C-alpha positions as CSV (number, residue, x, y, z in Angstrom):
1,M,50.4,173.8,64.5
2,S,47.8,171.8,66.4
3,D,46.8,172.8,69.7
4,I,48.5,170.0,71.6
5,E,51.8,170.4,69.8
6,A,51.7,174.1,70.6
7,R,51.2,173.2,74.6
8,L,54.1,170.7,74.5
9,R,56.6,173.6,72.7
10,A,55.3,175.8,75.0
11,I,55.9,173.8,78.0
12,G,59.5,173.1,76.5
13,A,60.3,176.9,76.1
14,E,59.9,177.5,79.9
15,R,61.1,174.2,81.0
16,Y,63.6,172.6,79.3
17,H,66.9,172.6,81.1
18,A,68.7,174.5,78.3
19,N,67.1,177.4,80.7
20,H,69.0,176.5,83.8
21,P,71.8,178.4,85.0
22,F,74.1,175.5,85.0
23,H,74.1,175.4,81.4
24,G,74.9,179.2,81.3
25,L,77.9,178.5,83.1
26,L,79.1,175.9,81.2
27,H,78.3,176.8,77.9
28,G,80.1,179.9,78.3
29,G,83.4,178.6,79.7
30,K,82.8,179.2,83.1
31,L,83.5,176.2,84.8
32,N,86.8,175.1,86.0
33,R,87.9,171.4,84.8
34,G,86.5,169.8,87.8
35,Q,83.2,170.9,87.4
36,V,83.1,169.8,83.8
37,Q,84.2,166.2,84.7
38,A,81.6,166.7,87.3
39,W,78.4,167.4,84.6
40,A,80.3,164.8,82.5
41,L,80.7,162.1,85.0
42,N,76.7,162.3,86.5
43,R,75.7,162.8,82.5
44,Y,76.9,159.0,81.9
45,Y,74.7,157.9,84.4
46,Y,72.0,159.4,82.5
47,Q,73.4,158.1,79.3
48,S,74.1,154.7,80.7
49,R,70.4,153.9,81.8
50,I,68.5,155.6,78.3
51,P,68.6,152.2,76.5
52,L,67.3,150.8,80.0
53,K,64.4,152.9,79.2
54,D,64.3,152.4,75.7
55,A,64.0,148.5,76.4
56,A,61.6,149.1,78.8
57,L,59.3,150.8,76.6
58,I,59.8,148.1,74.0
59,A,59.2,145.4,76.3
60,R,55.3,146.6,77.1
61,T,54.0,147.3,73.7
62,P,52.5,144.1,71.5
63,D,52.8,146.8,68.5
64,S,55.6,145.1,66.4
65,D,55.6,148.7,64.3
66,I,56.5,150.3,67.0
67,R,58.9,147.8,68.8
68,R,60.6,148.0,65.5
69,L,61.0,151.8,65.4
70,W,62.3,152.0,68.8
71,R,64.9,149.7,68.4
72,Q,66.9,152.6,66.3
73,R,67.2,154.4,69.5
74,L,68.7,151.1,71.6
75,D,71.0,150.7,68.2
76,D,72.3,154.5,68.6
77,H,72.5,154.3,72.2
78,D,74.5,150.8,72.7
79,G,75.7,150.7,69.3
80,V,75.8,147.5,66.8
81,A,78.9,146.3,68.1
82,P,81.5,147.0,71.2
83,G,82.8,150.8,70.9
84,D,80.1,151.7,68.7
85,G,77.2,153.9,69.8
86,G,76.6,157.1,72.0
87,I,77.3,155.3,75.3
88,A,81.2,154.3,73.8
89,R,81.1,157.9,72.8
90,W,80.3,159.6,75.9
91,L,83.0,157.7,77.3
92,K,85.2,159.3,75.2
93,L,84.4,162.3,76.5
94,T,84.8,161.4,80.2
95,D,88.2,160.0,79.0
96,G,89.0,163.3,77.1
97,L,88.3,165.2,80.4
98,G,91.0,162.9,82.4
99,L,88.4,160.9,84.2
100,D,89.8,157.1,85.0
101,R,87.3,154.6,83.0
102,A,87.0,152.4,85.5
103,Y,85.8,154.7,88.0
104,V,83.2,156.3,85.4
105,L,82.0,152.7,84.9
106,S,81.4,152.0,88.6
107,E,79.0,154.7,89.1
108,A,80.8,155.0,92.4
109,G,81.0,158.8,92.3
110,I,77.5,159.8,90.9
111,L,75.2,162.3,92.9
112,P,72.6,160.8,94.9
113,A,70.0,163.3,93.4
114,T,71.3,162.1,89.7
115,K,70.5,158.3,90.4
116,F,67.2,159.1,92.1
117,A,66.2,161.5,89.6
118,V,67.1,159.0,86.7
119,D,65.7,156.0,87.8
120,A,62.4,157.7,88.4
121,Y,62.5,158.4,84.9
122,V,63.6,154.6,83.8
123,A,60.2,153.9,86.4
124,F,57.7,156.2,84.5
125,V,58.5,154.6,81.1
126,R,58.2,151.3,82.7
127,E,55.1,151.9,84.7
128,R,52.9,154.6,83.3
129,P,50.5,154.0,80.1
130,L,52.5,153.9,77.1
131,L,51.2,157.2,75.4
132,E,52.5,158.9,78.5
133,A,55.8,157.0,78.5
134,I,56.3,158.0,74.7
135,A,55.5,161.7,75.1
136,S,57.9,161.7,78.1
137,S,60.5,161.2,75.2
138,L,59.7,164.6,73.3
139,T,62.2,166.9,75.2
140,E,64.1,165.6,72.2
141,M,62.4,168.5,70.2
142,F,64.4,170.9,72.0
143,S,67.7,169.1,71.9
144,P,69.3,170.2,68.6
145,G,69.6,173.8,69.5
146,I,71.4,173.3,73.2
147,I,73.6,170.7,71.6
148,S,74.8,173.4,69.3
149,N,75.1,176.0,72.0
150,R,77.0,173.5,74.0
151,V,79.6,172.2,71.4
152,S,80.7,175.9,69.9
153,G,80.4,177.0,73.5
154,M,82.6,174.4,75.1
155,L,85.1,174.6,72.3
156,A,85.8,178.6,72.6
157,G,85.5,178.2,76.4
158,Y,87.6,175.3,77.7
159,D,90.9,174.5,76.2
160,F,90.8,170.9,77.8
161,V,88.1,170.1,75.3
162,T,88.3,168.8,71.2
163,A,85.9,168.3,68.5
164,E,86.9,164.5,69.1
165,T,86.2,164.9,72.8
166,L,82.3,166.5,72.0
167,S,81.9,163.5,69.0
168,Y,78.8,162.4,71.0
169,F,76.6,165.4,70.2
170,N,77.4,165.1,66.2
171,A,74.9,161.8,65.9
172,R,72.4,163.3,68.3
173,L,71.6,167.1,65.7
174,S,70.4,164.0,63.2
175,Q,69.1,161.6,66.1
176,A,66.9,163.4,68.2
177,P,65.0,165.4,65.4
178,R,64.0,161.7,63.9
179,D,63.2,160.4,67.3
180,A,60.9,163.6,68.3
181,D,59.4,163.9,64.8
182,W,58.1,160.2,65.1
183,A,57.1,160.4,68.8
184,L,55.4,164.1,68.5
185,A,52.9,162.3,65.4
186,Y,52.1,159.6,67.7
187,V,51.4,161.9,70.4
188,K,48.7,164.2,67.9
189,Q,47.3,160.6,66.6
190,H,46.5,159.5,69.9
191,A,46.3,162.1,72.5
192,V,42.6,162.6,70.9
193,T,40.8,164.0,74.3
194,A,41.5,166.7,76.8
195,E,42.3,164.4,79.2
196,L,45.1,162.5,77.2
197,Q,46.5,165.8,76.3
198,D,46.6,166.5,80.2
199,A,48.9,163.4,80.4
200,V,50.5,163.8,77.7
201,A,51.5,167.4,79.3
202,N,52.3,166.1,82.4
203,A,54.6,163.2,81.2
204,L,56.9,166.0,79.2
205,I,56.6,168.0,82.3
206,F,58.3,165.2,84.3
207,K,61.0,164.5,81.7
208,C,62.0,168.3,82.1
209,N,61.4,167.9,86.0
210,V,64.4,164.9,85.6
211,L,66.5,166.8,83.4
212,W,66.0,170.1,85.6
213,A,67.0,168.2,89.0
214,Q,70.5,166.8,87.5
215,L,71.3,170.3,87.1
216,D,70.2,171.5,90.2
217,A,72.2,168.6,91.7
218,L,75.3,169.7,89.7
219,H,74.9,173.4,90.7
220,H,74.1,172.5,94.4
221,A,77.6,169.8,95.0
222,Y,79.9,171.8,92.7
223,V,79.0,175.6,91.8
224,A,77.1,177.1,95.1
225,P,77.1,176.2,97.9
226,G,79.4,173.5,96.8
227,M,78.3,171.1,98.9
228,I,79.2,167.6,97.7
229,P,77.7,164.5,99.3
230,P,79.5,162.0,101.0
231,G,80.9,159.5,98.4
232,A,80.4,161.8,95.5
233,F,83.2,162.5,93.1
234,V,85.5,165.2,94.2
235,P,87.4,166.9,91.9
236,A,91.3,166.9,92.2
237,P,92.4,170.6,93.8
């Protein structure tokens, strides 16, 4: 393993949002239905902005090989036809949890902190150097583990969750490693100076912070102290 790869994996081990207490509650069956709804609703905003982030990266590179490879990510999330792709599967999750689809699509109940964090990620990919933009995607190196824990834990912990409800995660078990392998190889090839390696590491830290901040907001609003901002989703009693 190269030094830069070891450095990136150490960042993930310390900072990836799998370590956040909210995920411990979610995967351990410790949340109520309304709290799980709040998680799925806010995560929808993140899912819906991934294609915008990917399209921004595609639009800024003159390298047709990168554009061709990165287009897979658009197909993964937007699908190749209506009702296909990751966003459509995430809406099946919110449907299965009893959230009104029109309300989810309106984005009216999203936490302000969720919007700030996710929008900052899209801006980062659009504005920072291409190497840093690609490196920020490397949280996908760590996602298969959290996905496996999430699916098994939620199926065991919640009687209102089914395997069909969680179908979004099935495809990600193969998509995320594929994408991470390519992005890691690109970073290892192009981060050839100490300065560039620092920039790559900081890009991954930034992305970890984006994910962590979303869970901080969920925990603050829906777990403790339970301060839901005005206008945000309020679970049914």
